[in-house]
C-alpha positions, 0 to 999 in steps of 0.5 A: 176837235178831231176827226179820225184822230186829226185836228180840224182846219179852221178857216176865218173869213172876212173883209180886210179889217174885219178882225180875222187876225186878232181872233186867230191870234186869240185862238192860237194863244188859248188853244195852242193852235198854229195860226197860218196867216198868208198875209204875214207870210207874204209880207215877209216874202215882200221884204226879200230882194228876190224876183218873187219878193219884188213881184209880191211887193208890187202886188201888195202895194197896189192892194191886189191879190196874190195868185192862187198858185203862190198861195196854195204852195205857201199853205201846203208847205206851212201846214205840212209842218209838225206843229199843225198835226193837231189842227190849225187856223187859216187867216187870209186863205182861201180867198177864191173858190178855186183856192177853196177847192184847193183847200178841200183837196188838201184837207182830204190829203190830211184827213181833216174837216173844214169849219169856216167862220165869217166875221161880218163887218160893214164897209164904213167900219172897215174903212175906219179900222184899216186906216187907223191900224198899226202893227208891231213888227216883232210880234204882229200884235194889231192895234187900232188908234180908235178902238184899241190904241197902245198904252204909249203912243206908237209903241207896242205894249208887249216888249221891255225894249220899246218897239215902234208900231208901223202903218202898213203901206196898203192901209191908206184910204185909196188902197183900203177902198181898193182892197175892199172892192177886190175882196167884194168881187173876188172873195165873197163867192167863197162864203157861198161855197161854204154856205152851200155845203153847210160849213159856214157860221157867221159872227158879228165882227162889229161886237167887242173883241171878247164877244166875237171870240165867244161867238167863234168858239161856240161856232167851231165847238172849242171848249176850255 
């Protein structure tokens, strides 16, 4: 998985709730690739009592998208760290064509190729998934009360000391509907951008998690 000795940039695309985070986590664990989740980074910033933290918090709670400039700075800083030398996975970036163009510039600087994978899920299923989602604040493991519930109600499976799952503020029905609308308006052109240059593969995100993972591995050429 290299080009000129450097790792690829794997871009996972899909609507909120499509399962990008879950699949990125599995790729990270199986192939030891860092998962760069702009959503996780931004939610961490939003918990800070700083001007930027309060600004990001207001944007996230409204279900809107953070500016291209903020995201580009976050991605550039994170992917410049040494653990990204063998390649990395982007989860939640790029979300606009402008961001995709910024990433092309960054890929050129880092001497890497980009492979984009679209995890496709229909709107009704997205709504059902998102409003039922729960997340572990310690390890970021994602559960779903309908499709992937924890073994014990409201508790993460992965810790000896009980860690309570939380329901994201922006996972209520009104905010979810707005997020999907924003995604359709702002982010879908990114798929056309990657499709036009033959760098996009599409997988069926409605299939079981293991099947989706297999489709993604095949699309990007990752072998054991």
